[in-house]
C-alpha positions as CSV (number, residue, x, y, z in Angstrom):
1,M,-36.7,-28.4,-10.1
2,H,-36.2,-32.1,-8.9
3,V,-38.9,-34.4,-9.5
4,C,-40.5,-35.5,-6.2
5,A,-39.6,-39.0,-5.2
6,Q,-40.1,-41.2,-2.2
7,M,-37.5,-40.8,0.5
8,A,-37.5,-43.1,3.5
9,P,-38.5,-41.0,6.7
10,D,-35.4,-42.2,8.6
11,I,-33.0,-40.8,6.1
12,L,-33.6,-37.2,7.6
13,D,-33.5,-38.5,11.1
14,N,-30.2,-40.4,10.5
15,L,-28.8,-37.2,8.9
16,I,-29.8,-35.2,12.1
17,S,-28.2,-37.9,14.3
18,V,-24.9,-37.7,12.2
19,M,-24.9,-33.9,12.5
20,S,-25.5,-34.0,16.2
21,H,-22.9,-36.5,16.6
22,G,-20.4,-34.5,14.6
23,M,-21.2,-31.2,16.4
24,I,-20.4,-33.0,19.8
25,D,-17.3,-34.4,18.4
26,R,-16.2,-31.1,17.2
27,M,-17.0,-29.4,20.6
28,T,-15.2,-32.0,22.7
29,S,-12.2,-32.7,20.4
30,R,-9.7,-30.3,18.7
31,T,-8.6,-33.1,16.4
32,S,-12.1,-34.1,15.1
33,T,-12.3,-35.6,11.6
34,F,-15.9,-34.3,11.0
35,L,-16.0,-31.8,8.1
36,Y,-18.3,-29.1,9.5
37,T,-17.5,-26.9,12.5
38,E,-19.8,-26.9,15.5
39,G,-21.2,-23.5,14.3
40,K,-22.2,-24.9,10.9
41,C,-23.5,-28.0,12.5
42,G,-25.8,-26.0,14.7
43,Q,-27.0,-24.0,11.6
44,L,-27.7,-27.0,9.7
45,L,-29.4,-28.9,12.4
46,Q,-31.7,-25.9,12.9
47,T,-32.5,-26.0,9.2
48,L,-32.9,-29.9,9.1
49,S,-35.2,-29.9,12.2
50,L,-37.6,-27.6,10.4
51,Q,-38.1,-30.1,7.7
52,R,-39.5,-32.8,10.0
53,G,-43.1,-33.7,9.3
54,R,-43.2,-31.6,6.1
55,P,-44.2,-33.1,2.7
56,L,-41.3,-34.0,0.6
57,D,-40.5,-31.7,-2.3
58,G,-37.5,-31.1,-4.6
59,H,-35.8,-28.6,-2.3
60,I,-35.8,-31.0,0.6
61,L,-34.4,-33.7,-1.5
62,C,-31.7,-31.5,-3.0
63,F,-30.0,-30.2,0.2
64,V,-30.4,-33.6,2.0
65,A,-28.8,-35.4,-0.8
66,R,-26.0,-32.7,-0.9
67,L,-25.3,-33.1,2.8
68,W,-25.3,-36.8,2.5
69,G,-22.9,-36.6,-0.4
70,A,-20.5,-34.5,1.6
71,I,-20.7,-36.8,4.6
72,S,-20.1,-39.9,2.3
73,N,-17.1,-38.3,0.7
74,Q,-15.7,-37.4,4.2
75,R,-16.2,-41.0,5.3
76,F,-14.5,-42.3,2.3
77,M,-11.4,-40.1,3.0
78,T,-11.3,-41.2,6.7
79,Y,-11.7,-44.9,5.9
80,Y,-15.0,-44.9,7.8
81,G,-16.1,-48.5,9.1
82,Q,-12.6,-50.0,8.3
83,E,-10.0,-51.4,10.7
84,N,-7.6,-48.5,10.1
85,A,-10.3,-45.7,10.1
86,R,-8.9,-42.3,10.7
87,L,-10.4,-41.2,14.2
88,D,-8.0,-38.3,14.7
89,R,-7.3,-35.5,12.4
90,L,-3.5,-35.6,13.2
91,N,-3.1,-39.3,12.9
92,S,-2.6,-40.8,9.3
93,P,-4.4,-44.0,8.7
94,M,-1.5,-45.2,6.4
95,P,2.4,-45.1,7.1
96,E,3.8,-41.7,5.7
97,D,7.4,-40.9,5.0
98,I,8.0,-37.9,7.1
99,V,11.0,-35.8,5.9
100,D,12.8,-34.3,8.8
101,H,16.4,-33.4,9.5
102,P,16.5,-32.8,13.2
103,G,20.1,-31.5,13.2
104,I,19.4,-28.8,10.5
105,R,16.1,-27.9,12.1
106,A,17.9,-27.6,15.6
107,L,20.4,-25.3,14.0
108,A,17.7,-23.1,12.3
109,N,15.8,-22.8,15.5
110,L,18.9,-22.0,17.3
111,I,19.7,-19.1,14.9
112,L,16.1,-17.9,14.6
113,L,15.2,-18.2,18.4
114,G,13.0,-21.1,18.1
115,V,10.3,-19.5,16.0
116,P,10.4,-21.8,13.0
117,N,9.3,-24.8,15.2
118,H,6.0,-23.1,15.7
119,Y,5.2,-23.0,12.1
120,Y,6.9,-26.3,11.3
121,F,4.6,-28.3,13.6
122,K,1.5,-26.2,12.6
123,L,2.2,-26.8,8.9
124,R,2.8,-30.6,9.6
125,D,-0.4,-31.0,11.5
126,L,-2.3,-29.1,8.9
127,F,-1.2,-31.4,6.0
128,V,-1.7,-35.0,7.5
129,H,-2.3,-37.7,4.8
130,D,-2.4,-34.9,2.1
131,Q,-5.7,-33.6,3.4
132,V,-6.5,-30.1,4.9
133,Y,-9.4,-29.2,6.9
134,V,-10.6,-25.7,5.8
135,D,-11.3,-24.4,9.0
136,Q,-7.9,-25.2,10.5
137,W,-6.2,-23.7,7.4
138,Q,-8.3,-20.4,7.7
139,A,-7.6,-20.3,11.5
140,F,-3.8,-20.7,10.9
141,M,-3.6,-18.3,8.1
142,T,-5.7,-15.6,10.1
143,D,-3.4,-16.0,13.0
144,S,-0.2,-15.8,10.8
145,I,-1.4,-12.7,8.9
146,S,-2.4,-11.0,12.2
147,E,1.1,-11.8,13.5
148,W,2.8,-10.4,10.4
149,R,1.0,-7.2,10.5
150,G,1.7,-6.8,14.2
151,M,5.5,-7.4,13.6
152,Y,5.2,-4.8,10.8
153,S,4.2,-2.0,13.3
154,W,6.5,-3.2,16.1
155,A,9.7,-3.4,13.9
156,F,8.9,0.1,12.6
157,S,8.9,1.3,16.2
158,V,12.3,-0.3,16.7
159,L,13.7,1.3,13.6
160,I,12.6,4.8,14.7
161,A,14.0,4.1,18.2
162,S,17.4,3.0,16.8
163,I,17.5,6.1,14.5
164,L,16.9,8.3,17.6
165,V,19.5,6.7,19.6
166,A,22.0,7.2,16.8
167,M,21.1,10.9,16.9
168,L,22.1,11.3,20.6
169,P,25.4,13.1,21.6
170,R,28.4,10.8,21.4
171,A,26.4,8.1,19.8
172,S,28.0,5.8,17.3
173,V,26.2,5.7,13.9
174,T,28.0,2.4,13.1
175,S,26.3,0.7,16.0
176,A,22.9,1.6,14.6
177,I,23.4,-0.4,11.3
178,A,22.7,-3.7,12.7
179,P,19.5,-2.9,14.4
180,I,18.3,-0.8,11.5
181,L,19.0,-3.7,9.1
182,A,17.2,-6.2,11.3
183,A,14.1,-4.0,11.7
184,S,14.1,-3.1,8.0
185,S,14.3,-6.7,7.1
186,S,11.4,-7.6,9.4
187,I,9.3,-5.0,7.8
188,L,10.4,-6.2,4.3
189,S,9.7,-9.9,5.0
190,G,6.4,-9.2,6.6
191,S,5.3,-7.0,3.8
192,L,6.1,-9.6,1.2
193,L,4.4,-12.3,3.2
194,L,1.2,-10.3,3.5
195,L,1.3,-9.4,-0.3
196,R,1.9,-13.1,-1.2
197,H,-0.8,-14.5,1.2
198,R,-3.6,-11.9,0.5
199,S,-7.1,-13.5,0.9
200,F,-5.4,-16.9,2.0
201,E,-7.5,-16.8,5.1
202,D,-10.6,-17.2,3.0
203,A,-9.2,-20.0,0.7
204,T,-10.9,-23.3,0.3
205,A,-9.6,-26.7,1.3
206,S,-8.6,-27.7,-2.4
207,F,-6.6,-24.5,-2.8
208,A,-4.8,-25.2,0.7
209,V,-4.0,-28.7,-0.5
210,R,-2.5,-27.4,-3.8
211,F,-0.5,-24.7,-1.9
212,L,0.8,-27.1,0.7
213,S,1.7,-29.7,-1.9
214,A,3.8,-27.2,-3.9
215,A,5.4,-25.6,-0.7
216,K,6.4,-28.9,0.7
217,S,9.9,-29.7,-0.2
218,S,10.7,-33.4,-1.1
219,D,14.1,-33.1,0.6
220,W,13.4,-30.7,3.5
221,G,9.5,-31.0,4.2
222,F,8.0,-28.0,5.6
223,L,11.4,-26.6,7.1
224,P,12.1,-24.0,4.3
225,L,8.5,-22.7,4.5
226,S,8.5,-22.5,8.3
227,V,11.8,-20.5,8.2
228,V,10.2,-18.1,5.6
229,Y,7.1,-17.7,7.8
230,S,9.3,-17.0,10.9
231,L,11.3,-14.3,9.5
232,P,9.1,-11.2,10.5
233,R,9.0,-12.2,14.2
234,T,12.6,-13.5,14.4
235,L,14.1,-10.3,12.7
236,Y,12.1,-8.2,15.0
237,L,13.5,-10.0,18.1
238,W,16.9,-9.6,16.8
239,S,16.4,-5.9,16.0
240,V,15.2,-5.4,19.7
241,G,18.2,-7.2,21.1
242,L,20.6,-5.2,18.7
243,M,18.9,-1.9,19.5
244,V,19.4,-2.6,23.3
245,A,23.1,-3.4,22.6
246,Q,23.2,-0.1,20.7
247,F,21.8,1.8,23.7
248,L,24.0,0.0,26.2
249,F,27.2,1.0,24.0
250,W,26.0,4.5,24.0
251,V,25.6,4.5,27.9
252,S,29.1,3.0,28.1
253,R,30.4,6.0,26.2
254,V,28.5,8.7,28.2
255,V,28.6,7.5,31.8
256,G,31.1,4.6,31.7
257,M,31.3,0.8,31.2
258,P,30.3,-0.3,34.8
259,W,26.9,1.4,34.3
260,A,26.5,-0.3,30.9
261,L,27.4,-3.7,32.4
262,G,25.1,-3.2,35.2
263,G,22.1,-2.3,32.8
264,A,23.0,-5.4,30.7
265,C,23.0,-7.7,33.8
266,S,19.6,-6.3,35.0
267,L,18.1,-6.8,31.6
268,I,19.5,-10.4,31.3
269,I,18.2,-11.1,34.8
270,M,14.8,-9.6,33.9
271,G,14.5,-11.6,30.6
272,Y,15.6,-14.9,32.2
273,G,13.1,-14.5,35.1
274,I,10.2,-13.8,32.5
275,L,11.2,-16.8,30.4
276,Y,11.7,-19.1,33.4
277,F,8.5,-18.4,35.2
278,T,6.4,-18.7,32.0
279,S,7.9,-21.7,30.7
280,L,6.5,-25.3,30.9
281,D,8.2,-27.4,33.5
282,D,7.1,-30.8,32.1
283,L,8.7,-30.4,28.7
284,P,11.9,-32.5,28.0
285,D,15.3,-30.9,27.9
286,S,15.9,-29.7,24.2
287,M,19.0,-27.7,24.8
288,G,20.3,-28.9,28.2
289,G,21.1,-26.8,31.3
290,M,19.6,-23.4,31.7
291,S,18.0,-23.4,28.3
292,C,15.7,-26.3,29.2
293,S,13.3,-23.8,30.8
294,L,13.7,-21.2,28.2
295,W,13.6,-23.0,25.0
296,P,10.0,-24.1,25.1
297,T,8.9,-20.5,25.7
298,L,10.9,-19.2,22.8
299,Q,9.3,-21.8,20.5
300,N,5.8,-20.6,21.4
301,G,3.8,-23.5,20.1
302,S,6.3,-26.4,19.7
303,E,5.2,-29.9,19.0
304,E,4.8,-30.7,22.8
305,A,2.7,-27.5,23.4
306,V,0.5,-28.3,20.3
307,G,-0.1,-31.9,21.6
308,I,-2.0,-30.7,24.5
309,M,-5.6,-31.2,23.4
310,T,-9.0,-30.9,25.1
311,V,-11.2,-34.1,25.0
């Protein structure tokens, strides 16, 4: 074990003060730069408090030195004590070349129903100044994997429903091709993403840095990865819309076109009402006209929504 040595009594007290400050910072800010979460801070504080007044031995010296080493390294990474210190996880202390193509990204979000924006801004906020906070990475991967698993079961339900509609009397098998393909593609893309990201939610920060560095395109940034991550949800939404169109086409052939048009209008009004009354009114117009209220809801986590923080 370590040879016992003299340690100034205020070293342990200073470490407890730093941990307490870090825990409060984590609890009151979603963009804190402290390396430990509030839960880990609480556990470490409880352990450190038990060492007060005890004789110094190698064990105490070891874990106190380890914690101070981790804190000192984090201070170095955040430019602690310097004029351009990094006080916010989302702010880079140095100017960065942000690769962004607003026109291409807007087109991708238009085709993919705004879903890529959710992942685009999440990935961009995760990888600021080539650094990743492990708790933010694990939370992001846990939510993403949970969503892909949910899309798998939902898309399978749409696939079965579309097949059943195609088996109805006077139904058109051709009209079932599009929703079946969309639902199958959602299942396939979700399965591949789940297979590729197995155990990613428990990965370390160094692994996350290597992965995001390799996934970030020098020409397109995180746009390709955000499009790939959005495929299960987007294809599921397209499959639902195509299945509804398939059902309305069957209704038009059975009871007549007026009934089908009436049903389509009812569904459009219902969808518009849901999106309108659940949208954020204070967001800027990103598509103009009626879509001003609908677009932020479809994005479900756009840059503006992510920017609302608790302090």
